[in-house]
N, CA, C, O and CB atoms as a CASP TS submission, in Angstrom:
PFRMAT TS
TARGET T0000
AUTHOR 0000-0000-0000
METHOD Language model
MODEL 1
PARENT N/A
ATOM      1  N   PHE     1     -54.486  98.175 -46.303  1.00  0.00           N
ATOM      2  CA  PHE     1     -54.087  98.775 -45.061  1.00  0.00           C
ATOM      3  C   PHE     1     -53.348 100.066 -45.359  1.00  0.00           C
ATOM      4  O   PHE     1     -52.775 100.226 -46.437  1.00  0.00           O
ATOM      5  CB  PHE     1     -53.220  97.814 -44.236  1.00  0.00           C
ATOM      6  N   ALA     2     -53.361 100.982 -44.409  1.00  0.00           N
ATOM      7  CA  ALA     2     -52.626 102.238 -44.564  1.00  0.00           C
ATOM      8  C   ALA     2     -52.266 102.785 -43.192  1.00  0.00           C
ATOM      9  O   ALA     2     -52.999 102.609 -42.219  1.00  0.00           O
ATOM     10  CB  ALA     2     -53.456 103.275 -45.365  1.00  0.00           C
ATOM     11  N   HIS     3     -51.132 103.446 -43.138  1.00  0.00           N
ATOM     12  CA  HIS     3     -50.743 104.176 -41.932  1.00  0.00           C
ATOM     13  C   HIS     3     -49.803 105.298 -42.335  1.00  0.00           C
ATOM     14  O   HIS     3     -49.338 105.356 -43.474  1.00  0.00           O
ATOM     15  CB  HIS     3     -50.071 103.232 -40.884  1.00  0.00           C
ATOM     16  N   ASN     4     -49.528 106.185 -41.396  1.00  0.00           N
ATOM     17  CA  ASN     4     -48.675 107.323 -41.730  1.00  0.00           C
ATOM     18  C   ASN     4     -47.325 107.234 -41.030  1.00  0.00           C
ATOM     19  O   ASN     4     -47.162 106.540 -40.027  1.00  0.00           O
ATOM     20  CB  ASN     4     -49.367 108.629 -41.359  1.00  0.00           C
ATOM     21  N   HIS     5     -46.369 107.956 -41.590  1.00  0.00           N
ATOM     22  CA  HIS     5     -45.061 108.164 -40.983  1.00  0.00           C
ATOM     23  C   HIS     5     -44.895 109.670 -40.814  1.00  0.00           C
ATOM     24  O   HIS     5     -44.535 110.353 -41.772  1.00  0.00           O
ATOM     25  CB  HIS     5     -43.895 107.538 -41.858  1.00  0.00           C
ATOM     26  N   PRO     6     -45.147 110.200 -39.631  1.00  0.00           N
ATOM     27  CA  PRO     6     -45.042 111.644 -39.409  1.00  0.00           C
ATOM     28  C   PRO     6     -43.651 112.203 -39.705  1.00  0.00           C
ATOM     29  O   PRO     6     -43.494 113.403 -39.931  1.00  0.00           O
ATOM     30  CB  PRO     6     -45.412 111.964 -37.988  1.00  0.00           C
ATOM     31  N   SER     7     -42.641 111.327 -39.703  1.00  0.00           N
ATOM     32  CA  SER     7     -41.270 111.771 -39.968  1.00  0.00           C
ATOM     33  C   SER     7     -41.088 112.281 -41.392  1.00  0.00           C
ATOM     34  O   SER     7     -40.148 113.024 -41.675  1.00  0.00           O
ATOM     35  CB  SER     7     -40.300 110.636 -39.708  1.00  0.00           C
ATOM     36  N   GLY     8     -41.995 111.878 -42.295  1.00  0.00           N
ATOM     37  CA  GLY     8     -41.868 112.258 -43.694  1.00  0.00           C
ATOM     38  C   GLY     8     -41.131 111.229 -44.529  1.00  0.00           C
ATOM     39  O   GLY     8     -41.049 111.374 -45.749  1.00  0.00           O
ATOM     40  N   ASP     9     -40.590 110.186 -43.897  1.00  0.00           N
ATOM     41  CA  ASP     9     -39.870 109.124 -44.603  1.00  0.00           C
ATOM     42  C   ASP     9     -40.843 107.986 -44.886  1.00  0.00           C
ATOM     43  O   ASP     9     -41.362 107.366 -43.957  1.00  0.00           O
ATOM     44  CB  ASP     9     -38.642 108.617 -43.771  1.00  0.00           C
ATOM     45  N   THR    10     -41.089 107.711 -46.151  1.00  0.00           N
ATOM     46  CA  THR    10     -42.053 106.663 -46.501  1.00  0.00           C
ATOM     47  C   THR    10     -41.457 105.260 -46.496  1.00  0.00           C
ATOM     48  O   THR    10     -42.196 104.282 -46.610  1.00  0.00           O
ATOM     49  CB  THR    10     -42.633 106.946 -47.856  1.00  0.00           C
ATOM     50  N   GLU    11     -40.154 105.140 -46.368  1.00  0.00           N
ATOM     51  CA  GLU    11     -39.511 103.821 -46.390  1.00  0.00           C
ATOM     52  C   GLU    11     -40.075 102.962 -45.261  1.00  0.00           C
ATOM     53  O   GLU    11     -40.059 103.380 -44.103  1.00  0.00           O
ATOM     54  CB  GLU    11     -37.963 103.951 -46.257  1.00  0.00           C
ATOM     55  N   PRO    12     -40.581 101.753 -45.587  1.00  0.00           N
ATOM     56  CA  PRO    12     -41.160 100.908 -44.542  1.00  0.00           C
ATOM     57  C   PRO    12     -40.094 100.414 -43.566  1.00  0.00           C
ATOM     58  O   PRO    12     -38.977 100.078 -43.959  1.00  0.00           O
ATOM     59  CB  PRO    12     -41.886  99.715 -45.169  1.00  0.00           C
ATOM     60  N   SER    13     -40.459 100.380 -42.305  1.00  0.00           N
ATOM     61  CA  SER    13     -39.559  99.865 -41.270  1.00  0.00           C
ATOM     62  C   SER    13     -39.587  98.340 -41.295  1.00  0.00           C
ATOM     63  O   SER    13     -40.415  97.735 -41.976  1.00  0.00           O
ATOM     64  CB  SER    13     -39.959 100.401 -39.861  1.00  0.00           C
ATOM     65  N   SER    14     -38.682  97.731 -40.552  1.00  0.00           N
ATOM     66  CA  SER    14     -38.690  96.268 -40.463  1.00  0.00           C
ATOM     67  C   SER    14     -40.001  95.791 -39.841  1.00  0.00           C
ATOM     68  O   SER    14     -40.517  94.740 -40.222  1.00  0.00           O
ATOM     69  CB  SER    14     -37.480  95.760 -39.635  1.00  0.00           C
ATOM     70  N   ASP    15     -40.543  96.551 -38.888  1.00  0.00           N
ATOM     71  CA  ASP    15     -41.844  96.200 -38.299  1.00  0.00           C
ATOM     72  C   ASP    15     -42.964  96.314 -39.334  1.00  0.00           C
ATOM     73  O   ASP    15     -43.869  95.480 -39.360  1.00  0.00           O
ATOM     74  CB  ASP    15     -42.149  97.109 -37.090  1.00  0.00           C
ATOM     75  N   ASP    16     -42.909  97.339 -40.184  1.00  0.00           N
ATOM     76  CA  ASP    16     -43.906  97.485 -41.254  1.00  0.00           C
ATOM     77  C   ASP    16     -43.879  96.266 -42.170  1.00  0.00           C
ATOM     78  O   ASP    16     -44.927  95.731 -42.531  1.00  0.00           O
ATOM     79  CB  ASP    16     -43.649  98.777 -42.072  1.00  0.00           C
ATOM     80  N   LEU    17     -42.685  95.833 -42.540  1.00  0.00           N
ATOM     81  CA  LEU    17     -42.539  94.676 -43.428  1.00  0.00           C
ATOM     82  C   LEU    17     -43.081  93.412 -42.764  1.00  0.00           C
ATOM     83  O   LEU    17     -43.774  92.619 -43.402  1.00  0.00           O
ATOM     84  CB  LEU    17     -41.062  94.477 -43.819  1.00  0.00           C
ATOM     85  N   LEU    18     -42.765  93.229 -41.487  1.00  0.00           N
ATOM     86  CA  LEU    18     -43.207  92.039 -40.763  1.00  0.00           C
ATOM     87  C   LEU    18     -44.722  92.011 -40.598  1.00  0.00           C
ATOM     88  O   LEU    18     -45.347  90.982 -40.854  1.00  0.00           O
ATOM     89  CB  LEU    18     -42.536  91.976 -39.397  1.00  0.00           C
ATOM     90  N   ILE    19     -45.321  93.116 -40.178  1.00  0.00           N
ATOM     91  CA  ILE    19     -46.776  93.118 -39.966  1.00  0.00           C
ATOM     92  C   ILE    19     -47.512  92.947 -41.282  1.00  0.00           C
ATOM     93  O   ILE    19     -48.568  92.315 -41.322  1.00  0.00           O
ATOM     94  CB  ILE    19     -47.223  94.418 -39.280  1.00  0.00           C
ATOM     95  N   THR    20     -46.972  93.501 -42.358  1.00  0.00           N
ATOM     96  CA  THR    20     -47.610  93.321 -43.666  1.00  0.00           C
ATOM     97  C   THR    20     -47.602  91.852 -44.053  1.00  0.00           C
ATOM     98  O   THR    20     -48.613  91.320 -44.511  1.00  0.00           O
ATOM     99  CB  THR    20     -46.899  94.164 -44.748  1.00  0.00           C
ATOM    100  N   LYS    21     -46.467  91.197 -43.870  1.00  0.00           N
ATOM    101  CA  LYS    21     -46.372  89.765 -44.172  1.00  0.00           C
ATOM    102  C   LYS    21     -47.396  88.979 -43.355  1.00  0.00           C
ATOM    103  O   LYS    21     -48.074  88.099 -43.885  1.00  0.00           O
ATOM    104  CB  LYS    21     -44.944  89.241 -43.889  1.00  0.00           C
ATOM    105  N   ARG    22     -47.505  89.293 -42.079  1.00  0.00           N
ATOM    106  CA  ARG    22     -48.448  88.582 -41.210  1.00  0.00           C
ATOM    107  C   ARG    22     -49.899  88.853 -41.595  1.00  0.00           C
ATOM    108  O   ARG    22     -50.730  87.944 -41.571  1.00  0.00           O
ATOM    109  CB  ARG    22     -48.221  88.979 -39.757  1.00  0.00           C
ATOM    110  N   LEU    23     -50.204  90.099 -41.948  1.00  0.00           N
ATOM    111  CA  LEU    23     -51.571  90.431 -42.360  1.00  0.00           C
ATOM    112  C   LEU    23     -51.942  89.733 -43.664  1.00  0.00           C
ATOM    113  O   LEU    23     -53.073  89.273 -43.822  1.00  0.00           O
ATOM    114  CB  LEU    23     -51.728  91.946 -42.516  1.00  0.00           C
ATOM    115  N   VAL    24     -51.001  89.653 -44.594  1.00  0.00           N
ATOM    116  CA  VAL    24     -51.258  88.947 -45.853  1.00  0.00           C
ATOM    117  C   VAL    24     -51.501  87.464 -45.569  1.00  0.00           C
ATOM    118  O   VAL    24     -52.420  86.868 -46.132  1.00  0.00           O
ATOM    119  CB  VAL    24     -50.068  89.126 -46.845  1.00  0.00           C
ATOM    120  N   GLU    25     -50.686  86.867 -44.700  1.00  0.00           N
ATOM    121  CA  GLU    25     -50.866  85.455 -44.335  1.00  0.00           C
ATOM    122  C   GLU    25     -52.219  85.230 -43.662  1.00  0.00           C
ATOM    123  O   GLU    25     -52.911  84.262 -43.976  1.00  0.00           O
ATOM    124  CB  GLU    25     -49.731  84.992 -43.403  1.00  0.00           C
ATOM    125  N   ALA    26     -52.598  86.110 -42.744  1.00  0.00           N
ATOM    126  CA  ALA    26     -53.894  85.987 -42.068  1.00  0.00           C
ATOM    127  C   ALA    26     -55.035  86.139 -43.064  1.00  0.00           C
ATOM    128  O   ALA    26     -56.032  85.421 -42.987  1.00  0.00           O
ATOM    129  CB  ALA    26     -54.024  87.037 -40.950  1.00  0.00           C
ATOM    130  N   GLY    27     -54.890  87.065 -43.989  1.00  0.00           N
ATOM    131  CA  GLY    27     -55.904  87.258 -45.020  1.00  0.00           C
ATOM    132  C   GLY    27     -56.101  86.008 -45.856  1.00  0.00           C
ATOM    133  O   GLY    27     -57.231  85.640 -46.177  1.00  0.00           O
ATOM    134  N   LYS    28     -54.998  85.352 -46.209  1.00  0.00           N
ATOM    135  CA  LYS    28     -55.095  84.119 -47.002  1.00  0.00           C
ATOM    136  C   LYS    28     -55.878  83.053 -46.249  1.00  0.00           C
ATOM    137  O   LYS    28     -56.696  82.349 -46.842  1.00  0.00           O
ATOM    138  CB  LYS    28     -53.693  83.590 -47.356  1.00  0.00           C
ATOM    139  N   ILE    29     -55.637  82.931 -44.955  1.00  0.00           N
ATOM    140  CA  ILE    29     -56.347  81.945 -44.135  1.00  0.00           C
ATOM    141  C   ILE    29     -57.846  82.219 -44.135  1.00  0.00           C
ATOM    142  O   ILE    29     -58.654  81.290 -44.152  1.00  0.00           O
ATOM    143  CB  ILE    29     -55.809  81.954 -42.695  1.00  0.00           C
ATOM    144  N   MET    30     -58.216  83.504 -44.117  1.00  0.00           N
ATOM    145  CA  MET    30     -59.630  83.888 -44.058  1.00  0.00           C
ATOM    146  C   MET    30     -60.245  84.115 -45.434  1.00  0.00           C
ATOM    147  O   MET    30     -61.426  84.449 -45.535  1.00  0.00           O
ATOM    148  CB  MET    30     -59.785  85.139 -43.230  1.00  0.00           C
ATOM    149  N   GLY    31     -59.462  83.939 -46.491  1.00  0.00           N
ATOM    150  CA  GLY    31     -59.978  84.149 -47.837  1.00  0.00           C
ATOM    151  C   GLY    31     -60.140  85.613 -48.204  1.00  0.00           C
ATOM    152  O   GLY    31     -60.989  85.959 -49.026  1.00  0.00           O
ATOM    153  N   ILE    32     -59.326  86.481 -47.595  1.00  0.00           N
ATOM    154  CA  ILE    32     -59.386  87.916 -47.860  1.00  0.00           C
ATOM    155  C   ILE    32     -58.079  88.345 -48.516  1.00  0.00           C
ATOM    156  O   ILE    32     -57.004  88.170 -47.943  1.00  0.00           O
ATOM    157  CB  ILE    32     -59.644  88.725 -46.548  1.00  0.00           C
ATOM    158  N   GLU    33     -58.174  88.902 -49.709  1.00  0.00           N
ATOM    159  CA  GLU    33     -56.981  89.383 -50.401  1.00  0.00           C
ATOM    160  C   GLU    33     -56.610  90.777 -49.897  1.00  0.00           C
ATOM    161  O   GLU    33     -57.456  91.670 -49.846  1.00  0.00           O
ATOM    162  CB  GLU    33     -57.207  89.402 -51.932  1.00  0.00           C
ATOM    163  N   VAL    34     -55.367  90.953 -49.532  1.00  0.00           N
ATOM    164  CA  VAL    34     -54.874  92.278 -49.152  1.00  0.00           C
ATOM    165  C   VAL    34     -54.490  92.991 -50.445  1.00  0.00           C
ATOM    166  O   VAL    34     -53.563  92.573 -51.138  1.00  0.00           O
ATOM    167  CB  VAL    34     -53.647  92.188 -48.146  1.00  0.00           C
ATOM    168  N   ALA    35     -55.200  94.060 -50.763  1.00  0.00           N
ATOM    169  CA  ALA    35     -54.967  94.780 -52.017  1.00  0.00           C
ATOM    170  C   ALA    35     -53.672  95.572 -51.975  1.00  0.00           C
ATOM    171  O   ALA    35     -52.961  95.644 -52.977  1.00  0.00           O
ATOM    172  CB  ALA    35     -56.131  95.714 -52.317  1.00  0.00           C
ATOM    173  N   ASP    36     -53.351  96.169 -50.826  1.00  0.00           N
ATOM    174  CA  ASP    36     -52.150  96.993 -50.714  1.00  0.00           C
ATOM    175  C   ASP    36     -51.953  97.391 -49.258  1.00  0.00           C
ATOM    176  O   ASP    36     -52.859  97.259 -48.435  1.00  0.00           O
ATOM    177  CB  ASP    36     -52.247  98.253 -51.622  1.00  0.00           C
ATOM    178  N   HIS    37     -50.782  97.869 -48.961  1.00  0.00           N
ATOM    179  CA  HIS    37     -50.465  98.511 -47.684  1.00  0.00           C
ATOM    180  C   HIS    37     -49.727  99.782 -48.068  1.00  0.00           C
ATOM    181  O   HIS    37     -48.692  99.734 -48.732  1.00  0.00           O
ATOM    182  CB  HIS    37     -49.593  97.569 -46.710  1.00  0.00           C
ATOM    183  N   ILE    38     -50.260 100.905 -47.652  1.00  0.00           N
ATOM    184  CA  ILE    38     -49.724 102.193 -48.072  1.00  0.00           C
ATOM    185  C   ILE    38     -49.229 102.967 -46.855  1.00  0.00           C
ATOM    186  O   ILE    38     -49.928 103.091 -45.850  1.00  0.00           O
ATOM    187  CB  ILE    38     -50.790 103.008 -48.839  1.00  0.00           C
ATOM    188  N   VAL    39     -48.004 103.485 -46.970  1.00  0.00           N
ATOM    189  CA  VAL    39     -47.437 104.380 -45.961  1.00  0.00           C
ATOM    190  C   VAL    39     -47.551 105.789 -46.527  1.00  0.00           C
ATOM    191  O   VAL    39     -47.045 106.071 -47.613  1.00  0.00           O
ATOM    192  CB  VAL    39     -45.929 104.008 -45.608  1.00  0.00           C
ATOM    193  N   VAL    40     -48.212 106.665 -45.794  1.00  0.00           N
ATOM    194  CA  VAL    40     -48.419 108.027 -46.291  1.00  0.00           C
ATOM    195  C   VAL    40     -47.656 109.039 -45.433  1.00  0.00           C
ATOM    196  O   VAL    40     -47.463 108.857 -44.231  1.00  0.00           O
ATOM    197  CB  VAL    40     -49.924 108.371 -46.310  1.00  0.00           C
ATOM    198  N   THR    41     -47.235 110.103 -46.099  1.00  0.00           N
ATOM    199  CA  THR    41     -46.658 111.257 -45.417  1.00  0.00           C
ATOM    200  C   THR    41     -47.410 112.479 -45.933  1.00  0.00           C
ATOM    201  O   THR    41     -48.353 112.349 -46.713  1.00  0.00           O
ATOM    202  CB  THR    41     -45.091 111.378 -45.667  1.00  0.00           C
ATOM    203  N   GLN    42     -47.002 113.634 -45.507  1.00  0.00           N
ATOM    204  CA  GLN    42     -47.702 114.845 -45.929  1.00  0.00           C
ATOM    205  C   GLN    42     -47.626 115.050 -47.440  1.00  0.00           C
ATOM    206  O   GLN    42     -48.559 115.588 -48.036  1.00  0.00           O
ATOM    207  CB  GLN    42     -47.123 116.058 -45.215  1.00  0.00           C
ATOM    208  N   ASN    43     -46.524 114.627 -48.068  1.00  0.00           N
ATOM    209  CA  ASN    43     -46.315 114.940 -49.480  1.00  0.00           C
ATOM    210  C   ASN    43     -46.261 113.754 -50.426  1.00  0.00           C
ATOM    211  O   ASN    43     -46.292 113.944 -51.642  1.00  0.00           O
ATOM    212  CB  ASN    43     -45.078 115.688 -49.616  1.00  0.00           C
ATOM    213  N   THR    44     -46.180 112.537 -49.904  1.00  0.00           N
ATOM    214  CA  THR    44     -46.005 111.390 -50.794  1.00  0.00           C
ATOM    215  C   THR    44     -46.503 110.114 -50.118  1.00  0.00           C
ATOM    216  O   THR    44     -47.056 110.159 -49.019  1.00  0.00           O
ATOM    217  CB  THR    44     -44.523 111.240 -51.202  1.00  0.00           C
ATOM    218  N   PHE    45     -46.303 108.986 -50.780  1.00  0.00           N
ATOM    219  CA  PHE    45     -46.720 107.708 -50.218  1.00  0.00           C
ATOM    220  C   PHE    45     -45.814 106.595 -50.722  1.00  0.00           C
ATOM    221  O   PHE    45     -45.072 106.774 -51.687  1.00  0.00           O
ATOM    222  CB  PHE    45     -48.187 107.408 -50.572  1.00  0.00           C
ATOM    223  N   PHE    46     -45.881 105.448 -50.060  1.00  0.00           N
ATOM    224  CA  PHE    46     -45.164 104.237 -50.448  1.00  0.00           C
ATOM    225  C   PHE    46     -46.197 103.134 -50.550  1.00  0.00           C
ATOM    226  O   PHE    46     -46.945 102.895 -49.602  1.00  0.00           O
ATOM    227  CB  PHE    46     -44.021 103.870 -49.423  1.00  0.00           C
ATOM    228  N   SER    47     -46.249 102.455 -51.691  1.00  0.00           N
ATOM    229  CA  SER    47     -47.181 101.357 -51.910  1.00  0.00           C
ATOM    230  C   SER    47     -46.424 100.034 -51.903  1.00  0.00           C
ATOM    231  O   SER    47     -45.537  99.818 -52.729  1.00  0.00           O
ATOM    232  CB  SER    47     -47.946 101.541 -53.242  1.00  0.00           C
ATOM    233  N   PHE    48     -46.771  99.154 -50.978  1.00  0.00           N
ATOM    234  CA  PHE    48     -46.150  97.837 -50.936  1.00  0.00           C
ATOM    235  C   PHE    48     -46.422  97.078 -52.239  1.00  0.00           C
ATOM    236  O   PHE    48     -45.547  96.374 -52.743  1.00  0.00           O
ATOM    237  CB  PHE    48     -46.669  97.035 -49.725  1.00  0.00           C
ATOM    238  N   LYS    49     -47.623  97.222 -52.778  1.00  0.00           N
ATOM    239  CA  LYS    49     -47.961  96.528 -54.020  1.00  0.00           C
ATOM    240  C   LYS    49     -47.129  97.052 -55.185  1.00  0.00           C
ATOM    241  O   LYS    49     -46.599  96.267 -55.972  1.00  0.00           O
ATOM    242  CB  LYS    49     -49.454  96.682 -54.328  1.00  0.00           C
ATOM    243  N   ASP    50     -47.012  98.374 -55.300  1.00  0.00           N
ATOM    244  CA  ASP    50     -46.216  98.960 -56.387  1.00  0.00           C
ATOM    245  C   ASP    50     -44.766  98.499 -56.343  1.00  0.00           C
ATOM    246  O   ASP    50     -44.121  98.385 -57.385  1.00  0.00           O
ATOM    247  CB  ASP    50     -46.270 100.480 -56.319  1.00  0.00           C
ATOM    248  N   LYS    51     -44.247  98.233 -55.149  1.00  0.00           N
ATOM    249  CA  LYS    51     -42.851  97.802 -54.985  1.00  0.00           C
ATOM    250  C   LYS    51     -42.701  96.281 -55.020  1.00  0.00           C
ATOM    251  O   LYS    51     -41.604  95.761 -54.818  1.00  0.00           O
ATOM    252  CB  LYS    51     -42.292  98.336 -53.674  1.00  0.00           C
ATOM    253  N   GLY    52     -43.809  95.564 -55.278  1.00  0.00           N
ATOM    254  CA  GLY    52     -43.746  94.111 -55.377  1.00  0.00           C
ATOM    255  C   GLY    52     -43.620  93.406 -54.036  1.00  0.00           C
ATOM    256  O   GLY    52     -43.167  92.263 -53.978  1.00  0.00           O
ATOM    257  N   LEU    53     -44.013  94.071 -52.962  1.00  0.00           N
ATOM    258  CA  LEU    53     -43.899  93.486 -51.627  1.00  0.00           C
ATOM    259  C   LEU    53     -45.179  92.803 -51.167  1.00  0.00           C
ATOM    260  O   LEU    53     -45.229  92.240 -50.073  1.00  0.00           O
ATOM    261  CB  LEU    53     -43.516  94.549 -50.635  1.00  0.00           C
ATOM    262  N   ILE    54     -46.210  92.852 -51.997  1.00  0.00           N
ATOM    263  CA  ILE    54     -47.461  92.121 -51.731  1.00  0.00           C
ATOM    264  C   ILE    54     -47.767  91.327 -52.984  1.00  0.00           C
ATOM    265  O   ILE    54     -48.771  90.617 -53.035  1.00  0.00           O
ATOM    266  CB  ILE    54     -48.662  93.095 -51.351  1.00  0.00           C
TER
END
């Protein structure tokens, strides 16, 4: 999954953390592995997988 933060701050919000958890849980039920969730800005990105959040 991926989405952007137009503010330029890649830090995931509490909603980002919650929806990622729910999407990973739903994926497990359906047998689909979530490879990563990436927050992008104009100059950088945040990877949930790189930070150990997936």
